[in-house]
C-alpha positions as CSV (number, residue, x, y, z in Angstrom):
1,M,22.2,52.1,14.3
2,R,23.3,48.7,14.3
3,Y,22.5,46.1,11.4
4,H,23.2,42.3,10.3
5,E,23.6,40.8,7.0
6,V,21.3,38.0,5.5
7,Q,22.6,36.0,2.7
8,I,19.5,35.5,0.4
9,D,19.2,33.5,-3.2
10,R,21.8,30.9,-1.7
11,G,24.2,33.8,-1.2
12,K,23.6,35.7,-4.5
13,E,22.7,38.7,-2.7
14,T,23.3,40.0,0.5
15,F,20.6,42.1,2.6
16,T,21.3,44.2,5.5
17,I,18.9,45.3,7.8
18,R,18.6,46.6,11.2
19,N,18.6,44.5,14.2
20,K,15.1,45.2,15.2
21,Y,14.1,43.1,12.1
22,R,14.4,39.2,11.6
23,F,14.3,38.2,7.8
24,V,11.2,36.3,6.6
25,R,11.8,35.6,2.8
26,K,12.5,37.3,-0.3
27,I,9.2,38.8,-2.2
28,G,10.4,39.5,-5.8
29,S,13.0,41.4,-7.7
30,G,13.7,43.3,-11.1
31,A,16.1,45.3,-12.5
32,Y,15.6,48.0,-9.8
33,G,15.9,46.1,-6.7
34,T,14.8,43.5,-4.6
35,V,11.8,43.2,-2.2
36,C,11.8,41.2,1.0
37,S,9.4,40.9,3.9
38,V,10.9,41.1,7.4
39,V,8.9,40.8,11.1
40,N,10.0,43.4,14.0
41,I,11.1,41.2,16.4
42,Y,9.6,43.5,19.2
43,T,6.3,44.1,17.5
44,G,5.6,41.4,15.7
45,D,4.8,43.4,12.7
46,V,5.6,42.5,9.3
47,I,6.8,44.8,7.0
48,A,8.7,44.9,3.1
49,I,11.9,46.2,2.7
50,K,13.2,47.1,-0.8
51,K,16.4,47.2,-1.5
52,V,17.3,49.7,-4.5
53,H,20.8,48.8,-5.9
54,H,23.2,50.3,-7.9
55,I,21.6,53.6,-7.5
56,F,24.9,55.7,-8.9
57,D,25.8,53.5,-11.4
58,R,23.8,55.2,-13.8
59,K,22.1,59.0,-13.7
60,L,18.8,57.5,-15.1
61,T,19.0,55.0,-12.2
62,T,20.0,57.8,-9.6
63,K,17.2,60.1,-10.4
64,R,14.5,57.3,-10.6
65,C,15.5,56.5,-7.0
66,L,15.4,60.3,-5.8
67,R,12.5,60.8,-7.6
68,E,10.7,57.7,-5.9
69,I,11.9,58.6,-2.4
70,K,10.5,62.5,-2.9
71,L,7.0,61.0,-4.4
72,L,6.5,58.6,-1.6
73,Q,7.2,61.2,1.2
74,H,5.0,63.6,-0.7
75,F,2.0,60.8,-0.9
76,N,2.8,59.4,2.4
77,G,-0.7,58.4,4.3
78,H,-3.1,57.8,1.4
79,P,-4.5,54.9,1.9
80,R,-4.4,54.0,-1.9
81,I,-0.6,54.6,-2.3
82,I,2.0,52.4,-0.8
83,D,3.7,54.1,2.2
84,I,6.9,54.4,3.2
85,R,8.2,54.0,7.1
86,E,11.9,54.3,7.1
87,L,14.8,55.1,4.4
88,D,18.0,53.5,5.3
89,I,21.5,54.0,4.1
90,V,23.9,51.6,5.8
91,D,27.2,53.2,4.7
92,H,26.7,57.0,4.5
93,T,30.5,57.2,3.2
94,N,30.5,55.2,0.3
95,F,26.8,53.7,-0.5
96,N,25.4,52.6,-3.9
97,E,22.4,51.1,-2.4
98,I,19.3,52.2,-0.3
99,Y,16.7,50.4,1.8
100,L,12.7,51.4,2.0
101,A,10.8,49.9,4.5
102,Q,7.2,50.2,3.7
103,Q,3.7,48.3,4.2
104,C,3.8,44.6,3.4
105,C,0.9,43.8,1.0
106,D,0.1,40.1,-0.2
107,T,0.8,40.1,-3.8
108,T,0.0,42.2,-6.5
109,L,-3.0,42.7,-9.1
110,A,-1.0,40.7,-11.7
111,D,-1.1,37.7,-9.6
112,V,-4.3,38.0,-9.1
113,I,-5.8,38.4,-12.6
114,H,-3.5,35.8,-13.7
115,S,-4.4,32.8,-10.9
116,S,-7.0,30.8,-10.5
117,Q,-9.1,32.8,-8.0
118,P,-12.4,33.1,-9.1
119,L,-13.3,37.2,-9.7
120,E,-17.1,38.3,-9.9
121,E,-18.3,41.9,-10.6
122,V,-17.9,43.5,-7.4
123,H,-14.1,42.8,-7.6
124,F,-13.6,44.6,-10.3
125,Q,-15.7,47.6,-9.3
126,W,-13.8,47.7,-5.9
127,F,-10.5,47.4,-7.6
128,L,-11.2,49.9,-10.3
129,Y,-12.8,52.3,-7.5
130,Q,-9.6,52.2,-5.2
131,I,-7.2,52.9,-8.1
132,L,-9.2,55.9,-9.3
133,A,-9.2,57.2,-5.8
134,G,-5.5,57.1,-5.7
135,L,-4.9,58.2,-9.1
136,K,-7.1,61.6,-8.2
137,Y,-5.0,61.8,-5.4
138,I,-1.7,61.5,-7.7
139,H,-3.5,64.0,-10.4
140,S,-4.2,66.8,-8.1
141,A,-0.3,67.0,-7.3
142,D,0.2,67.7,-10.7
143,V,2.1,64.2,-11.3
144,L,1.6,61.6,-14.1
145,H,2.4,57.8,-12.7
146,R,3.1,57.1,-16.3
147,D,3.7,53.4,-15.5
148,L,0.4,52.0,-14.6
149,K,0.4,47.9,-14.8
150,P,-1.0,45.1,-13.0
151,A,2.3,44.5,-11.2
152,N,2.4,48.2,-9.6
153,I,-1.1,47.6,-8.0
154,L,-0.3,46.1,-4.9
155,V,-3.3,43.8,-3.4
156,N,-4.1,42.7,0.2
157,Q,-6.2,39.8,0.5
158,N,-8.9,41.8,1.9
159,C,-9.1,43.2,-1.7
160,D,-7.5,46.5,-0.2
161,I,-5.0,47.9,-3.1
162,R,-1.9,50.3,-3.0
163,I,-0.5,51.8,-6.1
164,C,3.5,51.4,-6.5
165,D,6.5,52.3,-7.9
166,F,6.7,55.8,-8.6
167,G,10.3,55.8,-10.2
168,M,9.0,57.1,-13.8
169,A,6.6,59.6,-12.5
170,R,6.8,63.2,-14.1
171,G,4.9,66.2,-13.8
172,H,2.1,67.5,-15.4
173,I,1.5,71.4,-16.5
174,D,-1.6,73.0,-17.6
175,D,-3.4,71.0,-21.1
176,H,-3.0,74.0,-23.0
177,N,0.8,74.1,-22.7
178,Y,1.9,70.4,-22.6
179,E,3.0,70.2,-25.9
180,S,5.8,72.2,-25.6
181,W,7.2,70.0,-23.0
182,N,9.7,67.0,-23.7
183,L,8.8,64.7,-21.7
184,T,11.1,61.6,-21.6
185,Q,10.9,58.5,-23.6
186,Y,10.6,55.4,-21.2
187,V,6.8,55.3,-20.2
188,S,4.8,52.1,-19.0
189,T,5.4,48.7,-20.1
190,R,4.3,48.8,-23.8
191,W,1.1,46.7,-23.2
192,Y,-0.5,49.6,-20.9
193,R,0.9,52.6,-23.1
194,A,-1.3,55.1,-24.6
195,P,-1.0,55.2,-28.3
196,E,-0.4,58.9,-27.9
197,I,3.1,58.2,-26.1
198,M,4.2,55.9,-28.8
199,L,3.3,58.7,-31.6
200,S,5.1,61.7,-29.7
201,R,7.3,62.0,-26.8
202,N,5.7,65.2,-26.3
203,S,2.2,65.2,-26.5
204,Y,0.7,64.1,-23.3
205,N,-1.1,64.7,-20.3
206,K,-3.2,62.6,-17.2
207,S,-5.1,60.9,-19.6
208,I,-2.2,58.4,-20.0
209,D,-2.9,57.1,-17.0
210,V,-6.6,56.5,-17.6
211,W,-5.6,54.8,-20.4
212,S,-3.4,52.4,-18.7
213,L,-6.1,51.8,-16.6
214,G,-8.6,50.9,-18.7
215,C,-5.9,48.3,-20.2
216,I,-5.5,46.9,-16.6
217,F,-9.5,46.8,-16.2
218,G,-10.0,45.1,-19.8
219,E,-7.4,42.8,-18.4
220,M,-9.4,42.0,-14.9
221,L,-12.8,41.3,-16.9
222,G,-10.7,39.1,-19.7
223,R,-8.1,37.4,-17.2
224,K,-5.5,38.0,-20.7
225,V,-3.7,41.3,-21.2
226,L,-5.9,43.2,-23.8
227,F,-3.2,44.7,-26.1
228,K,-0.5,42.4,-26.2
229,G,1.8,43.3,-28.6
230,S,5.0,41.6,-29.7
231,D,6.8,45.1,-30.5
232,Y,5.7,48.5,-30.9
233,V,4.5,48.4,-34.1
234,D,2.2,45.1,-33.1
235,Q,1.3,47.1,-30.1
236,L,-0.3,49.8,-32.8
237,H,-1.9,46.8,-34.8
238,K,-3.5,45.2,-31.9
239,I,-5.0,48.7,-30.3
240,V,-6.0,49.2,-34.0
241,A,-7.6,45.7,-34.3
242,I,-9.8,46.0,-31.3
243,L,-10.7,49.9,-31.2
244,G,-10.9,50.5,-34.8
245,L,-9.6,53.3,-36.6
246,P,-11.8,56.1,-36.6
247,Q,-12.5,58.2,-40.4
248,D,-11.1,61.3,-38.6
249,T,-7.8,60.8,-37.1
250,S,-6.7,64.3,-36.8
251,F,-5.9,64.4,-33.1
252,W,-3.0,62.5,-34.0
253,N,-1.3,64.7,-36.8
254,T,0.0,67.1,-34.3
255,M,1.7,64.2,-32.5
256,A,3.1,62.1,-34.7
257,S,5.9,62.5,-37.8
258,P,4.3,62.3,-41.3
259,T,6.0,58.9,-42.0
260,V,4.2,57.2,-39.1
261,I,0.5,59.5,-39.8
262,E,1.2,57.7,-43.4
263,Y,1.6,54.4,-41.7
264,I,-1.7,54.7,-39.8
265,H,-3.5,55.8,-43.0
266,N,-2.2,52.8,-45.0
267,L,-3.2,50.0,-42.4
268,R,-5.5,47.0,-43.6
269,S,-7.6,44.4,-42.7
270,P,-5.4,40.8,-43.9
271,D,-8.2,40.9,-46.8
272,G,-6.8,44.2,-48.0
273,S,-10.1,46.3,-46.8
274,P,-9.9,49.1,-44.7
275,P,-9.5,48.8,-40.5
276,P,-13.0,48.8,-39.0
277,T,-14.0,52.4,-37.9
278,D,-15.7,51.0,-34.6
279,P,-14.3,49.1,-31.5
280,V,-15.1,45.3,-31.1
281,D,-17.9,44.5,-29.5
282,F,-17.0,44.4,-26.0
283,R,-20.1,43.1,-24.9
284,S,-18.9,39.6,-26.5
285,L,-15.6,39.8,-25.1
286,Y,-16.5,40.2,-21.5
287,P,-20.1,38.7,-21.6
288,Q,-20.0,39.2,-17.6
289,C,-19.6,42.5,-17.4
290,S,-22.4,44.8,-16.8
291,P,-23.6,47.5,-19.6
292,N,-22.2,50.1,-17.5
293,G,-19.1,48.5,-17.0
294,I,-18.6,48.1,-20.5
295,D,-19.3,51.9,-20.8
296,I,-16.6,52.8,-18.6
297,L,-14.1,50.6,-20.1
298,T,-14.8,52.1,-23.5
299,Q,-14.5,55.7,-22.4
300,M,-11.1,54.7,-20.6
301,L,-9.9,53.5,-23.8
302,H,-10.6,56.2,-26.6
303,L,-8.4,56.8,-28.8
304,D,-8.6,60.3,-28.8
305,P,-6.7,61.5,-25.4
306,A,-9.1,64.9,-25.7
307,K,-12.4,62.5,-25.6
308,R,-10.9,59.9,-23.1
309,I,-13.0,60.3,-19.5
310,T,-11.0,61.8,-16.7
311,V,-10.5,60.4,-13.6
312,D,-13.0,62.7,-11.7
313,Q,-15.6,61.9,-14.1
314,A,-14.8,57.9,-13.9
315,L,-15.3,58.1,-10.4
316,R,-18.7,59.5,-11.1
317,H,-19.7,56.6,-13.6
318,P,-22.8,54.7,-12.2
319,Y,-20.8,51.7,-12.4
320,L,-18.9,52.9,-9.0
321,A,-21.8,54.4,-7.5
322,D,-22.1,51.5,-4.8
323,F,-18.5,52.0,-4.0
324,R,-18.6,55.6,-3.7
325,D,-17.2,57.7,-0.3
326,P,-16.6,61.3,-1.2
327,E,-14.6,61.5,2.0
328,E,-12.2,58.7,0.1
329,E,-11.7,61.1,-3.0
330,Y,-9.6,64.1,-2.1
331,D,-7.1,66.0,-3.3
332,C,-3.4,66.1,-2.5
333,P,-3.1,69.5,-0.7
334,M,0.2,70.5,-2.3
335,S,1.4,70.1,-5.7
336,F,4.7,68.3,-6.2
337,A,8.0,70.1,-7.9
338,F,9.6,67.9,-9.6
339,E,11.5,71.1,-11.6
340,P,14.5,71.6,-8.9
341,F,15.6,67.9,-8.8
342,E,15.2,67.0,-12.3
343,K,17.7,69.4,-13.6
344,V,20.5,68.3,-11.6
345,D,22.8,66.6,-13.6
346,S,26.1,66.0,-11.1
347,I,26.1,62.4,-9.5
348,D,28.1,63.9,-6.4
349,E,25.2,66.8,-6.4
350,L,22.4,64.0,-7.0
351,R,24.1,62.0,-3.9
352,E,23.6,64.8,-1.6
353,L,19.9,65.2,-2.4
354,I,19.4,61.6,-1.7
355,M,21.3,61.7,1.5
356,K,19.4,64.9,2.5
357,E,16.4,63.1,1.9
358,V,17.0,60.4,4.4
359,H,17.9,62.6,7.0
360,A,15.1,65.1,6.4
361,F,12.7,61.9,6.5
362,E,14.2,60.3,9.7
363,A,14.1,63.7,11.1
364,N,10.3,63.9,10.4
365,R,9.8,60.0,10.9
366,S,7.7,60.7,14.4
367,V,5.1,62.6,12.0
368,S,5.2,60.3,9.2
369,S,4.3,57.3,11.7
370,M,1.3,59.0,12.5
371,S,0.4,58.6,9.1
372,T,-1.2,55.2,8.9
373,G,-2.5,55.5,5.6
374,S,-5.6,53.0,6.5
375,S,-9.1,53.4,4.9
376,R,-12.2,53.6,7.2
377,R,-13.7,52.1,4.2
378,R,-13.9,47.9,4.1
379,Y,-15.0,45.9,1.2
380,T,-17.7,43.7,2.2
381,G,-17.6,41.3,-0.9
382,S,-15.4,37.8,-1.1
383,S,-11.7,37.9,0.0
384,I,-8.9,36.9,-2.3
385,A,-6.3,34.3,-1.8
386,T,-3.6,33.4,-4.8
387,R,-1.0,30.5,-4.3
388,R,1.4,33.4,-3.9
389,S,-0.4,35.6,-1.5
390,T,-1.3,32.3,0.8
391,Q,2.4,31.6,0.7
392,L,3.5,35.2,1.9
393,A,0.9,35.2,4.4
394,E,1.6,31.6,5.9
395,A,5.6,32.7,5.9
396,N,4.6,35.9,7.3
397,E,2.4,34.6,10.1
398,Y,4.9,32.1,10.9
399,A,7.6,34.5,11.2
400,A,5.5,36.6,13.3
401,A,4.8,33.6,16.1
402,S,8.4,32.7,16.0
403,I,10.0,36.1,16.9
404,N,11.9,34.8,19.5
405,E,13.9,32.7,17.5
406,N,17.5,33.8,16.3
407,T,17.4,32.2,13.0
408,S,16.7,33.8,9.4
409,L,13.7,32.2,7.6
410,F,13.3,30.9,4.2
411,T,16.5,32.8,2.7
412,N,16.8,30.3,-0.3
413,Q,13.1,30.3,-1.4
414,S,12.6,31.4,-4.8
415,Q,10.9,34.9,-5.0
416,L,7.1,34.8,-5.1
417,V,6.1,37.3,-7.7
418,G,7.9,37.4,-10.7
419,E,8.3,40.0,-13.5
420,P,5.1,40.4,-14.7
421,E,5.8,39.8,-18.5
422,D,7.4,36.4,-17.7
423,M,4.6,35.6,-15.3
424,I,1.9,36.1,-18.1
425,E,4.0,34.2,-21.0
426,S,4.2,31.3,-18.9
427,D,1.1,31.0,-17.0
428,N,-1.4,32.5,-20.1
429,E,-1.5,31.7,-23.6
430,E,-2.3,34.4,-25.9
431,P,-6.1,34.6,-26.8
432,P,-7.2,34.6,-30.4
433,P,-7.7,38.1,-31.8
434,P,-11.2,39.2,-32.7
435,R,-9.8,40.9,-35.5
436,R,-6.3,41.8,-37.0
437,I,-4.4,44.6,-39.0
438,V,-1.6,44.6,-41.0
439,G,0.6,47.3,-42.3
440,P,1.1,48.2,-45.6
441,S,3.9,45.8,-47.6
442,H,5.7,49.0,-48.9
443,A,6.5,50.5,-45.3
444,D,10.0,50.9,-43.6
445,V,8.7,48.5,-40.3
446,H,11.9,49.1,-39.0
447,D,11.8,53.2,-39.2
448,I,8.2,52.8,-37.8
449,E,9.3,50.9,-34.9
450,R,12.1,53.4,-33.9
451,Q,9.7,55.9,-34.1
452,L,7.2,54.5,-31.9
453,S,9.4,53.2,-29.4
454,G,11.2,56.3,-29.0
455,I,14.4,54.9,-29.9
456,W,16.5,58.1,-31.6
C-alpha cells in the first residue's frame, strides 16, 4: 500500500493518505481527531477521512477508538448511521493514530440549527424521524449512544442524516437490572445530558438517548439550546425552571445521594416560593410548532425516565405519521458484545485488538463495500444550504472535477465545522429564560457540583 503526506493547517498537522486519494480540505477537528475530505482520483468519489490521533496516550482514548471501530462495523450499512469504508494504519510497527474512511456529509445538525437557513416543520419532522429510526437500530443491538447532540448528527443538503461518534457508547442490559451496573462517568455534553445521569452514575437506561433527542428537537424548534447550563448545578436549575419540579420526585430517590435529594427539595424561585410543578407552556416557546410536535417534545423530556416515551412509541406518534416507512424501522440482527474488550486493561492487548479489527475489516471489505447504507425513502421537501455546507459542497465538486491535477487543494483553509459549544456561544446569544430557579443559600454548591458532574 502506497501513501503520501499532506501538510494541513500551515504545517501544524500531517495527514497520511493512500495515493488513490487527493486531499480536498479540512472539515473539522476536536480533541479526538481531525476530519478532512479527499477525492478518489480514479472514481471521482469524495469521502471523509477521520484521523484519530494519540490513541495510545491514554487508555480511555484507546478504548474509545476500539469501541467506535467495532460499533461502526457492527452498524455498517444502516442508512441513518455513518458508515465505515476503510480502516488504515500507516505504520503497523509503531503507530499512535488510525484513519477511518467514511461518507462525506455536507455539515452537522448543529450548523443547520444555528445558521440563517429557514426551517419549516416538515424539516423538524423528517430530521426527528430519521434520528429515531437510527436510534431504534442502535437500541435493538443493546447499545446506548450516550453522546447524542446536534454536532453528532451529520446532515446532507438533501436533508438525509447520519448518526455518528460512537466512542462514548455502552451496552444496555435488562431494565430491571440496570441499577447494578456501574456505567462510566463521561456521558454526553452537559446540555443534552438526562437528569438521571447527573444524579447517579449507575442508574440509567435507553431513555437517556430519548432525553438527548428531546433536547435536540427543542433546539431545532427554537434555534437555541434548550437547557444551556453554565455548570452542572446551573444545568439542573435550567431543567427544573423549564420542566418544573413535580411534587412526587420519588423516582429520583434511589438514584441520588441524600445531599442532592435535599438540595433538589430546597430549590426555589427567585422570590422564595417553591418551583412550579408544571412545565412551561411549550406552545408559547415554539408557536410555530403543531400540537402534535409539542406533545412528542413533552413526552421525550419527561423527568421520570420510566414515563419518558420510548423510541418505538415515538416512531408511532401522530407527529411523524406522514413520514413513517415500516421498512426503515428495523432492528439490528445481533446484539453488540461490549464485555470482552471493555475488560481489557493492557495497552499492548488493546493495540493488538485494534490491529486485529483493521486486518479483519480489510479481509471482509469486499462484503462491507456492498453495504451502501442508502435509504429507498427520499425527503420531498425543500433542501438546506448553510454557508458551511455550501463551502464544502463547492470544494468537493471542484475537487471531483479536477482529479487529473496533481496538487492538493485548500490545505491551509480553516476548518468548516467548529466545536459545537464554541459555535453556539459565538453565533447565538442566550435567550432570556422563561423562569428562573435558585438553590438554597445554605447549600455547599461545590459539593453538589462535584456530585452532579460525576467527579469523585
